[in-house]
N, CA, C and O of each residue as an XYZ file, in Angstrom:
588
protein
N      12.873     -3.265     42.442
C      13.822     -4.202     41.916
C      12.915     -4.271     40.570
O      11.689     -4.358     40.500
N      13.926     -4.204     39.460
C      13.668     -3.774     37.928
C      13.798     -5.107     37.603
O      14.567     -5.889     38.162
N      12.886     -5.420     36.510
C      12.792     -6.598     35.568
C      14.017     -6.614     34.611
O      14.429     -5.652     33.962
N      14.521     -7.861     34.635
C      15.755     -7.808     33.240
C      15.250     -7.695     32.037
O      14.324     -8.484     31.852
N      15.447     -7.162     31.337
C      15.001     -7.200     29.810
C      15.925     -8.405     29.162
O      17.066     -8.758     29.461
N      14.979     -8.922     28.127
C      15.615    -10.072     27.391
C      15.249     -9.808     26.010
O      14.063     -9.850     25.684
N      16.177     -9.536     25.156
C      16.310     -9.084     23.656
C      15.512    -10.458     23.011
O      15.777    -11.620     23.318
N      14.435    -10.002     22.008
C      13.868    -11.017     21.483
C      14.237    -10.933     19.843
O      14.679     -9.979     19.203
N      13.966    -11.987     19.505
C      14.018    -11.709     17.766
C      12.746    -12.084     17.127
O      12.287    -13.226     17.161
N      12.276    -11.227     16.629
C      11.030    -11.425     15.805
C      10.862    -12.300     14.762
O      11.801    -12.442     13.978
N       9.634    -13.040     14.571
C       9.796    -13.493     13.183
C       9.727    -12.781     11.970
O      10.308    -13.060     10.921
N       8.944    -11.808     12.207
C       8.953    -10.575     11.072
C      10.394     -9.680     11.410
O      10.342     -8.912     12.371
N      11.317     -9.749     10.845
C      12.698     -9.112     10.987
C      13.115     -8.458      9.862
O      12.717     -8.835      8.760
N      14.014     -7.341     10.006
C      14.359     -6.733      8.863
C      15.077     -7.512      7.902
O      15.631     -8.473      8.435
N      15.223     -7.445      6.904
C      16.154     -8.240      5.902
C      16.610     -7.307      4.984
O      16.114     -6.185      4.879
N      17.904     -7.888      4.043
C      18.527     -6.934      3.152
C      17.862     -7.152      1.657
O      18.343     -6.687      0.624
N      16.558     -8.019      1.750
C      15.902     -8.430      0.446
C      15.624     -6.978     -0.270
O      15.357     -5.966      0.377
N      15.718     -7.020     -1.580
C      15.258     -5.977     -2.392
C      13.763     -5.746     -2.385
O      12.888     -6.542     -2.724
N      13.600     -4.219     -1.830
C      12.371     -3.805     -1.775
C      11.377     -3.798     -3.028
O      10.188     -4.085     -3.164
N      12.568     -3.264     -4.040
C      12.194     -2.998     -5.511
C      11.783     -4.321     -6.288
O      10.800     -4.438     -7.019
N      12.654     -5.223     -6.011
C      12.409     -6.699     -6.919
C      10.636     -7.219     -6.131
O       9.643     -7.698     -6.679
N      10.875     -6.880     -4.823
C       9.613     -7.530     -4.178
C       8.310     -6.854     -4.789
O       7.359     -7.570     -5.103
N       8.262     -5.408     -4.967
C       7.545     -5.010     -5.517
C       7.056     -5.329     -6.899
O       5.889     -5.634     -7.144
N       8.002     -5.242     -7.773
C       7.940     -5.507     -9.117
C       7.571     -7.068     -9.470
O       7.415     -7.445    -10.631
N       7.455     -7.913     -8.354
C       7.256     -9.362     -8.403
C       5.414     -9.362     -7.963
O       4.899    -10.476     -8.058
N       4.628     -8.400     -7.586
C       3.163     -8.416     -7.440
C       2.950     -8.591     -8.787
O       3.626     -8.050     -9.663
N       1.790     -9.526     -9.018
C       1.035    -10.085    -10.054
C      -0.093     -9.342    -10.462
O      -0.427     -9.165    -11.633
N      -0.701     -8.888     -9.406
C      -1.991     -7.888     -9.521
C      -1.390     -6.624     -9.660
O      -0.736     -6.052     -8.788
N      -1.721     -6.074    -11.170
C      -1.132     -5.005    -11.668
C      -1.727     -4.090    -11.087
O      -0.954     -3.149    -11.264
N      -2.886     -3.564    -10.295
C      -3.245     -2.460     -9.500
C      -2.745     -2.431     -8.267
O      -2.517     -1.365     -7.696
N      -2.493     -3.756     -7.656
C      -1.645     -3.497     -6.376
C      -0.520     -3.322     -6.413
O       0.031     -2.773     -5.459
N       0.232     -3.751     -7.581
C       1.502     -3.222     -7.853
C       1.823     -1.823     -7.891
O       2.839     -1.402     -7.338
N       0.883     -0.941     -8.620
C       0.793      0.220     -8.945
C       0.433      0.928     -7.652
O       1.011      1.970     -7.340
N      -0.429      0.431     -6.957
C      -0.616      0.951     -5.401
C       0.667      1.114     -4.577
O       0.949      2.076     -3.862
N       1.362      0.066     -4.789
C       2.533     -0.298     -3.632
C       3.818      0.489     -4.389
O       4.858      0.728     -3.776
N       3.649      0.795     -5.557
C       4.898      1.912     -5.915
C       4.422      3.356     -5.884
O       5.156      4.325     -6.078
N       2.988      3.408     -5.593
C       2.758      4.978     -5.344
C       3.069      5.015     -3.709
O       3.675      5.991     -3.267
N       2.624      3.880     -2.757
C       2.684      4.138     -1.666
C       4.606      4.426     -1.088
O       5.125      5.178     -0.262
N       5.160      3.344     -2.077
C       6.891      3.355     -1.619
C       7.140      4.819     -1.611
O       7.762      5.409     -0.728
N       6.582      5.382     -2.710
C       6.873      7.080     -3.034
C       6.480      7.599     -1.767
O       7.404      8.126     -1.148
N       5.238      7.597     -1.144
C       4.982      8.482     -0.706
C       5.590      8.160      0.870
O       5.680      9.050      1.716
N       5.858      7.207      1.034
C       6.383      6.593      2.807
C       7.680      7.199      2.438
O       7.931      8.245      3.035
N       8.656      6.736      1.497
C      10.014      7.616      1.251
C      10.018      9.307      1.346
O      10.820     10.039      1.926
N       8.913      9.621      0.619
C       9.081     11.247      0.910
C       8.815     11.826      2.226
O       9.369     12.798      2.738
N       7.729     10.963      2.776
C       7.322     11.745      3.837
C       7.990     11.428      5.175
O       7.913     12.165      6.158
N       8.765     10.073      5.120
C       9.450      9.723      6.049
C      11.011     10.521      5.942
O      11.539     11.297      6.738
N      11.455     10.036      4.739
C      13.077     10.373      4.074
C      13.567      9.483      4.718
O      14.538      9.854      5.377
N      13.271      8.308      4.826
C      14.182      7.090      5.273
C      14.200      6.031      3.909
O      13.616      6.141      2.831
N      14.849      5.277      4.274
C      15.211      4.059      3.312
C      14.232      2.965      3.766
O      14.083      2.480      4.887
N      13.580      2.690      2.564
C      12.764      1.375      2.750
C      13.592     -0.145      3.013
O      14.637     -0.319      2.387
N      13.203     -0.998      3.750
C      13.619     -2.340      4.455
C      12.520     -2.987      4.200
O      11.405     -2.469      4.140
N      12.795     -4.239      4.026
C      11.894     -5.551      3.833
C      12.057     -5.976      5.176
O      13.138     -6.061      5.760
N      10.525     -6.338      5.816
C      10.679     -7.077      7.419
C       9.863     -7.889      6.799
O       8.904     -7.483      6.143
N      10.257     -9.478      6.994
C       9.846    -10.404      6.628
C       9.845    -10.697      5.070
O      10.548    -10.172      4.207
N       8.827    -11.718      4.931
C       8.863    -11.626      3.014
C       8.104    -10.707      2.751
O       8.223    -10.422      1.559
N       7.008     -9.776      3.512
C       6.133     -9.348      2.779
C       6.089     -7.909      3.136
O       5.623     -7.211      2.235
N       6.492     -7.208      4.335
C       6.074     -5.809      4.603
C       7.502     -5.159      4.438
O       8.635     -5.637      4.487
N       6.949     -3.718      4.196
C       8.465     -2.711      3.393
C       7.963     -1.663      4.439
O       6.990     -0.915      4.345
N       9.090     -1.824      5.716
C       9.207     -0.916      6.759
C       9.858      0.252      6.560
O      10.655      0.309      5.623
N       9.626      1.490      7.466
C      10.806      2.577      7.260
C      10.572      2.925      8.697
O       9.464      3.095      9.207
N      12.151      3.046      9.515
C      12.526      3.025     10.542
C      12.248      2.475     11.060
O      11.372      1.655     10.784
N      13.083      2.626     12.635
C      12.659      1.286     13.956
C      12.419      1.890     14.934
O      12.759      3.057     15.132
N      11.632      0.999     15.889
C      11.640      1.534     17.278
C      11.770      0.229     18.369
O      11.539     -0.951     18.106
N      12.166      0.743     19.542
C      12.246     -0.674     20.585
C      11.016     -0.489     21.582
O      10.676      0.480     22.260
N      10.545     -1.582     21.452
C       9.544     -1.994     22.604
C       9.964     -2.659     23.488
O      11.052     -3.235     23.490
N       9.086     -2.660     24.417
C       9.036     -3.266     25.578
C       8.095     -4.330     26.015
O       6.987     -3.875     25.733
N       7.932     -5.560     26.579
C       6.885     -6.208     26.650
C       6.745     -6.130     28.394
O       7.675     -5.819     29.139
N       5.555     -6.441     28.771
C       5.279     -6.454     29.952
C       6.137     -7.352     30.887
O       6.779     -7.050     31.893
N       5.964     -8.526     30.269
C       7.055     -9.851     30.719
C       8.686     -9.214     30.641
O       9.582     -9.824     31.225
N       8.936     -8.134     29.988
C      10.363     -8.117     30.320
C      11.192     -8.035     28.751
O      12.220     -7.395     28.528
N      10.547     -8.737     27.933
C      10.875     -8.837     26.491
C      11.080     -7.468     25.647
O      10.222     -6.586     25.667
N      12.159     -7.370     24.980
C      12.536     -5.855     24.248
C      12.900     -6.425     22.969
O      13.582     -7.422     22.732
N      12.274     -5.546     22.119
C      12.413     -6.141     20.774
C      12.532     -5.059     19.884
O      12.165     -4.038     20.466
N      12.993     -4.762     18.365
C      13.160     -3.986     17.362
C      11.777     -4.367     16.390
O      11.343     -5.458     16.020
N      11.394     -3.258     16.204
C      10.208     -3.548     14.981
C      10.453     -2.098     14.198
O      11.074     -1.127     14.629
N       9.876     -2.225     13.107
C       9.662     -1.124     12.220
C       8.792      0.119     12.818
O       8.194     -0.017     13.886
N       8.757      1.099     12.225
C       8.170      2.214     12.897
C       6.978      2.590     12.233
O       5.985      3.041     12.804
N       7.115      2.363     10.800
C       5.890      2.774      9.737
C       6.104      1.869      8.706
O       7.249      1.431      8.590
N       5.006      1.389      7.715
C       5.422      1.026      6.622
C       4.078      0.444      6.134
O       3.010      0.904      6.538
N       4.157     -0.621      5.219
C       3.066     -1.051      4.590
C       3.147     -2.632      3.561
O       4.189     -2.968      2.997
N       2.214     -3.217      3.507
C       2.513     -4.597      2.880
C       1.300     -4.856      1.677
O       0.153     -4.416      1.749
N       1.757     -5.530      0.767
C       0.537     -5.763     -0.210
C       0.056     -7.070      0.204
O       0.747     -8.089      0.224
N      -1.397     -6.967      0.596
C      -2.099     -7.895      0.746
C      -2.951     -8.247     -0.315
O      -3.085     -7.313     -1.106
N      -3.696     -9.461     -0.671
C      -4.497    -10.200     -1.278
C      -5.874     -9.212     -1.470
O      -6.546     -9.100     -2.496
N      -6.080     -8.537     -0.174
C      -7.374     -7.831     -0.327
C      -6.952     -6.453     -0.559
O      -7.874     -5.637     -0.531
N      -5.576     -5.916     -0.819
C      -5.341     -4.505     -0.816
C      -4.156     -4.494      0.128
O      -3.625     -5.373      0.808
N      -3.873     -2.955     -0.092
C      -2.725     -2.425      0.690
C      -3.227     -2.395      2.177
O      -4.373     -2.201      2.582
N      -1.692     -2.716      3.124
C      -2.410     -2.486      4.433
C      -1.172     -1.925      4.931
O      -0.028     -2.352      4.778
N      -1.616     -0.812      5.605
C      -0.387      0.322      6.130
C      -0.518      0.138      7.787
O      -1.528     -0.200      8.405
N       0.594      0.409      8.238
C       1.233      0.123      9.665
C       1.402      1.470      9.899
O       2.058      2.168      9.126
N       0.758      1.995     11.107
C       1.176      3.174     12.001
C       1.213      2.360     13.337
O       0.197      1.717     13.597
N       2.247      2.309     14.204
C       2.607      1.424     15.044
C       1.861      2.216     16.201
O       1.291      1.382     16.905
N       1.634      3.576     16.695
C       0.852      3.750     17.867
C      -0.625      3.862     17.708
O      -1.329      4.646     18.345
N      -1.051      2.991     16.782
C      -2.385      2.673     16.457
C      -3.169      4.295     15.848
O      -2.638      5.405     15.842
N      -4.282      3.994     15.477
C      -5.260      4.950     14.544
C      -6.575      5.822     15.606
O      -7.384      6.675     15.241
N      -6.399      5.276     16.842
C      -7.514      5.840     17.962
C      -7.652      7.335     18.056
O      -8.697      7.965     18.217
N      -6.246      7.868     17.912
C      -6.267      9.231     18.362
C      -6.635     10.026     16.923
O      -6.872     11.231     16.992
N      -6.672      9.475     15.867
C      -6.415     10.089     14.309
C      -7.933     10.164     13.809
O      -8.069     10.438     12.616
N      -9.018      9.971     14.514
C     -10.415      9.666     14.209
C     -11.094     10.775     13.262
O     -12.013     10.537     12.478
N     -10.397     12.213     13.495
C     -11.062     13.229     12.706
C     -10.311     13.402     11.025
O     -10.672     14.120     10.092
N      -9.014     12.314     11.136
C      -8.511     12.559     10.001
C      -9.027     11.099      9.222
O      -8.771     11.059      8.018
N      -9.545     10.219      9.656
C      -9.629      8.962      9.259
C     -11.065      9.032      8.697
O     -11.300      8.154      7.867
N     -12.189      9.977      8.996
C     -13.284     10.319      8.267
C     -13.119     11.032      7.256
O     -14.165     11.409      6.729
N     -11.713     11.516      6.561
C     -11.605     12.196      5.673
C     -10.899     11.435      4.780
O     -10.618     12.089      3.775
N     -10.480     10.238      4.757
C      -9.541      9.316      4.279
C     -10.105      8.976      3.059
O      -9.688      9.282      1.941
N     -11.173      8.262      3.378
C     -11.943      7.432      2.084
C     -12.117      6.284      2.605
O     -11.856      6.105      3.795
N     -12.652      5.163      1.710
C     -13.119      3.744      2.167
C     -11.652      3.050      2.798
O     -10.581      2.951      2.199
N     -12.000      2.574      4.312
C     -10.709      1.692      5.034
C     -11.634      0.880      5.951
O     -12.856      0.900      6.093
N     -10.619      0.127      6.552
C     -11.176     -0.622      7.760
C      -9.949     -0.564      8.590
O      -8.882     -0.181      8.110
N     -10.059     -0.888      9.668
C      -9.179     -0.395     10.832
C      -8.574     -1.589     11.544
O      -9.593     -2.277     11.605
N      -7.585     -2.356     12.155
C      -7.138     -2.838     12.992
C      -6.531     -2.134     14.169
O      -6.804     -0.937     14.080
N      -5.723     -2.434     15.378
C      -5.057     -1.713     16.143
C      -4.020     -0.775     15.402
O      -4.327      0.409     15.263
N      -2.837     -1.226     14.928
C      -2.016     -0.380     14.198
C      -2.010     -0.675     12.617
O      -0.992     -0.366     11.998
N      -3.189     -1.310     11.865
C      -3.627     -1.781     10.699
C      -4.596     -0.888      9.980
O      -5.666     -0.620     10.526
N      -4.295     -0.397      8.771
C      -5.156      0.389      7.925
C      -5.165     -0.451      6.816
O      -4.180     -0.764      6.148
N      -6.767     -0.942      6.581
C      -6.513     -1.676      5.509
C      -7.623     -1.171      4.228
O      -8.836     -0.960      4.248
N      -6.655     -1.095      3.195
C      -7.637     -0.349      1.744
C      -7.776     -1.847      1.007
O      -7.285     -2.958      1.211
N      -8.582     -1.353      0.175
C      -8.863     -2.179     -1.294
C      -7.855     -1.855     -2.133
O      -7.109     -2.649     -2.706
N      -7.843     -0.487     -2.204
C      -7.031     -0.095     -3.322
C      -6.559      1.825     -2.659
O      -6.827      2.391     -1.599
N      -5.928      2.201     -3.671
C      -5.745      3.677     -3.525
C      -6.914      4.085     -4.008
O      -7.270      5.096     -3.403
N      -7.782      3.707     -4.944
C      -8.876      4.702     -5.371
C      -9.521      5.294     -4.650
O      -9.738      4.683     -3.604
N     -10.089      6.541     -4.739
C     -11.034      7.217     -3.547
C     -10.191      7.134     -2.229
O     -10.718      6.649     -1.228
N      -9.338      7.435     -2.205
C      -8.058      7.476     -1.033
C      -7.551      8.919     -0.987
O      -7.131      9.459     -2.011
N      -7.592      9.614      0.318
C      -6.817     10.966      0.010
C      -5.212     10.739      0.607
O      -4.929     10.632      1.800
N      -4.395     10.701     -0.358
C      -2.902     10.524      0.103
C      -2.538     11.523      0.564
O      -1.308     11.560      0.589
N      -3.223     12.805      1.149
C      -2.566     13.960      1.664
C      -2.787     13.432      3.558
O      -2.133     13.752      4.550
N      -4.039     12.494      3.388
C      -4.439     12.027      4.889
C      -3.282     11.197      5.076
O      -2.527     11.456      6.013
N      -3.034     10.204      4.284
C      -1.899      9.139      4.669
C      -0.438      9.723      5.039
O       0.410      9.350      5.850
N      -0.487     10.723      4.171
C       1.080     11.224      4.483
C       0.930     12.107      6.160
O       1.830     12.233      6.990
N      -0.347     12.557      6.246
C      -0.440     13.212      7.983
C      -0.321     11.961      8.822
O       0.216     11.997      9.929
N      -0.848     10.791      8.270
C      -1.309      9.759      9.435
C       0.348      9.298      9.546
O       0.783      9.160     10.690
N       1.047      9.118      8.687
C       2.572      8.652      8.796
C       3.255      9.527      9.721
O       3.883      9.109     10.693
N       3.108     10.937      9.363
C       4.048     11.735     10.045
C       3.382     11.896     11.818
O       4.159     12.128     12.744
N       2.153     11.759     11.998
C       1.696     12.177     13.196
C       2.183     10.568     13.889
O       2.407     10.459     15.094
N       2.270      9.666     13.153
C       2.504      8.177     13.973
C       3.846      8.052     14.262
O       4.177      7.373     15.234
N       4.759      8.655     13.501
C       5.826      8.355     13.888
C       6.217      9.469     15.052
O       6.921      8.934     15.908
N       5.940     10.964     15.340
C       5.811     11.830     16.247
C       5.518     11.367     17.507
O       6.185     11.586     18.519
N       4.303     10.593     17.410
C       3.650      9.901     18.483
C       4.315      8.648     19.001
O       4.097      8.341     20.174
N       5.081      7.907     18.278
C       5.967      6.745     18.398
C       7.022      7.154     18.989
O       7.602      6.321     19.686
N       7.509      8.334     18.913
C       8.764      9.225     19.606
C       8.534      9.351     20.891
O       9.485      9.186     21.656
N       7.323      9.649     21.381
C       6.977     10.360     22.641
C       6.875      8.961     23.824
O       6.538      9.120     24.998
N       7.200      7.774     23.284
C       6.852      6.592     24.103
C       8.045      5.683     24.148
O       8.396      5.105     25.177
N       8.686      5.575     22.927
C       9.474      4.606     22.787
C      11.044      5.065     22.268
O      11.073      6.243     21.912
N      12.155      4.453     22.178
C      13.304      4.664     21.653
C      12.928      4.485     20.253
O      12.091      3.636     19.944
N      13.622      5.400     19.196
C      13.503      5.403     17.925
C      14.455      5.442     16.883
O      15.247      6.348     17.141
N      14.694      4.973     16.005
C      15.865      5.144     15.276
C      15.435      5.713     13.904
O      15.347      4.877     13.004
N      15.154      6.994     13.598
C      14.567      7.453     12.376
C      14.831      9.048     12.599
O      14.468      9.859     11.748
């Protein structure tokens, strides 16, 4: 017997808000500069159009996920957000398989799918590019994707 799927709408959903207006309104000058660099890096790496997710996340691509209870939802495939503590990057499959790259990245902290940076200073942007590409490739292995 297969479980019936129920589509759910997350609080953090895609909108038509302007990514560029959002970034230009960031008060902290260094964070705004870092986000402009990240925006260009994500756009060049993914070849996707950035979209606002919720009020503060810039996402690229989408994937469908399924919860054990049968819920089905859509979320961004990758992206970033300016936080007070610095930029947070999202690689949806997580970072557990990328330890050799993480060692070369520069100063950071990790969550399950979150990479927390204080700034882009001392961060190897080529490593971020590789993480984005690997994350999107790995996401496609286990999820329906739209990118």
